[in-house]
C-alpha positions as CSV (number, residue, x, y, z in Angstrom):
1,M,1.0,-0.3,-4.3
2,Q,-1.7,2.3,-5.0
3,I,-4.0,1.2,-2.2
4,R,-1.3,1.4,0.4
5,D,-0.2,4.9,-0.9
6,K,-3.8,6.2,-0.7
7,Y,-4.1,5.1,2.9
8,L,-0.6,6.5,3.8
9,S,-1.6,9.8,2.4
10,A,-4.7,9.9,4.5
11,F,-3.0,8.6,7.7
12,S,0.7,9.5,7.9
13,K,1.0,8.6,11.6
14,K,1.4,4.8,12.1
15,E,-1.1,4.7,15.0
16,D,-3.8,6.4,13.0
17,F,-3.2,4.2,10.0
18,V,-3.3,1.0,12.1
19,A,-6.4,2.1,14.0
20,Y,-8.4,3.1,10.9
21,M,-7.3,0.1,8.8
22,S,-7.9,-2.5,11.4
23,T,-11.2,-1.1,12.6
24,W,-12.5,-0.6,9.0
25,V,-11.5,-4.1,7.9
26,K,-13.1,-5.6,11.0
27,E,-16.4,-3.8,10.2
28,P,-16.4,-2.2,6.7
29,K,-18.8,0.6,6.1
30,E,-19.3,2.6,2.9
31,E,-19.7,5.8,4.8
32,T,-16.3,5.5,6.4
33,S,-14.5,4.2,3.3
34,I,-11.8,6.5,1.8
35,M,-12.0,4.5,-1.4
36,L,-15.6,5.1,-2.5
37,D,-14.7,4.7,-6.1
38,A,-13.6,1.1,-5.4
39,V,-16.7,0.4,-3.3
40,Q,-18.9,1.7,-6.0
41,K,-17.1,-0.4,-8.6
42,Y,-16.6,-3.7,-6.7
43,E,-19.1,-3.2,-3.8
44,L,-18.3,-3.2,-0.1
45,M,-15.9,-6.0,1.0
46,P,-17.4,-8.7,3.2
47,N,-16.9,-8.5,7.0
48,L,-13.9,-10.6,7.8
49,N,-14.0,-12.6,11.0
50,Y,-10.5,-11.8,12.3
51,E,-9.7,-10.6,15.8
52,L,-8.9,-6.9,16.1
53,D,-5.4,-7.6,17.4
54,A,-4.6,-9.7,14.3
55,L,-5.9,-7.0,12.0
56,E,-3.7,-4.4,13.9
57,D,-0.7,-6.6,13.3
58,I,-1.5,-6.9,9.6
59,A,-2.1,-3.1,9.3
60,A,1.2,-2.4,11.1
61,Y,3.0,-4.7,8.7
62,I,1.4,-3.0,5.7
63,Y,2.4,0.4,7.1
64,D,6.0,-0.6,7.7
65,T,6.7,-2.6,4.5
66,D,7.8,-1.0,1.3
67,F,6.3,-3.5,-1.2
68,T,8.1,-1.9,-4.1
69,K,11.5,-3.2,-2.8
70,E,12.7,-6.7,-2.8
71,H,13.2,-8.2,0.6
72,K,14.5,-11.5,1.9
73,G,11.6,-12.4,4.1
74,H,11.4,-12.8,7.8
75,S,13.8,-14.2,10.4
76,Y,12.3,-16.4,13.0
């Protein structure tokens, strides 16, 4: 996952990764993007209408999950 790797290299500490990712997805801005090449190619993503706490959960999951490895899913 090239996108995940790019953000992990910019934010190695989980709390920094989660804070940046959730805040940016909540209110994307070109001037705060670390993927300006993608913004220039595809334009800025639309503002998603998710609550910040949901975005923090998603960002934490992205930080914690190695998507290159097969996993069995989640236990409930």
